N, C-alpha and C positions, 0 to 999 in steps of 0.2 A: 696363633700368632701372627705376625708378619713383620717382618726386617726389611728394611731399606735401606740402600746402600747407593751414596753421592758419588758422582766423578764429575772431574773435566774444570774445576776450580783453578787458579790462581791469577797471576799479575798479567794485567792487559793495559795498553797507552789506552787514552780517551780517545773516541771515536773506530775503536777495532771491534772487533767479535770474539765470542765465546759460546762454545757448547757445554750446557748441562746435562748429565744423564743421571738417570736414580731409576733401579732395576729393583723390583719388590721379589722376593723370597720368602718362603717359610709353609706353612700348614696350607694346604689347598682349600681345605674348608673356610678358612679364613681370607685368602685371596679371592676366593669367587665372590665374595660379599660385600669386595670393592668396588666403588662406583665412582667416586672422583679421586683424581692423581692431580699434584699439583705443585707450585712454590711459593714460600714464603721469605722473606728476609729479614733481617734483625740488624741493624747499623750501631755501634756504640753508642750509650745513652740513650739508644731510642726504641721503640714498641714494634715488635714483630708487624710486619705488614705482608698483605696478600700482594703477592707478584701476576700469577696468571693459575688457571685451574683450568681442566680438561676433563669432561665426564666419560664413561667407558663408550658412550653413544658418541662421541666427538664436539660436544658442545664446549665452548669456549669462554672464557671470561678473564679480564687482563684490569691491571690497575689503570687507571689512568695516565700514570707516569711513564708505563711502558708502553703504552698502545702505539702502534705501529714501527717499533724498534725491536722489541720482544717476539716470538712465534715458540708456543707451545702444541707440541704433539706426542701421539702416543703408539705403542707399539702393542697390543693387547695380549698377542700370540708370545712377546718376548716379556711381559708383564714389566715394561718401561717405558717411563715419561720423559720428555727430552725439554728442555728449554734453549733456542736459540736465540743468544742475546748479540744483536748487532748496535752500530752506534754509541757502544757502552760512554758514560759519562761518570766522572770523578763522583757523583753522590748515588751512582748505582753499587758502590761499595759496600760489602754487606757480607755476612755469612748466609748462604741459599740453604735453605731447608726443602725437603722434599717430605710430602706430603701425603697422605693414601686416607682414604674417609669412605665410610659405609653410605649407603644410599640416605639412610634418615641423619646421619651424621653425628652418632651418637658414640661411634668407634672413629679413633684417628690414632695412625700410625706417623711418626716422626723418623726422618733420617738423623744423622748424627753432624750432618750438615758441612759445606762446603766452601770456604773462604774464596770470596773474587774481590778482587782489590784493581779499582782503574787510577790511574797513574794519570797525571794532567799533564 
C-alpha cells in the first residue's frame, strides 16, 4: 500500500502563487511500481478533473486551463511531487488531490486532499 500526504493548501489572493507538495510513503514494493504522479482537483458541485501529471521519467501533461500557469515537478529520491501554481484565479478554487498510479493505470492511490481557495 502507498499513502500520499499533501501539504501547502490555503487561502491566496487572485494573481498570487502557491506550492503544493505530496509525499508518498508505505510499502517499498508498492512504491516502486508507481509510474505516474499528479494532481487532480474537485470544486463544489463539479466533477473531479485532472490538473497535471508527471511520469517517473519526467514527461508532463497539463489541463488546458492551467497551461502556462502551473508547473508540476517530481523528486523521485524523495518520493515527492510538487505543483507550483502561479497567476491563480478564483476558478482555481477547489480541493486538490494527489494521485499516484502504476504504469498500467490499474492501481491508483489518492491523498486526502488539500483545500486551495483563491479570493478575488
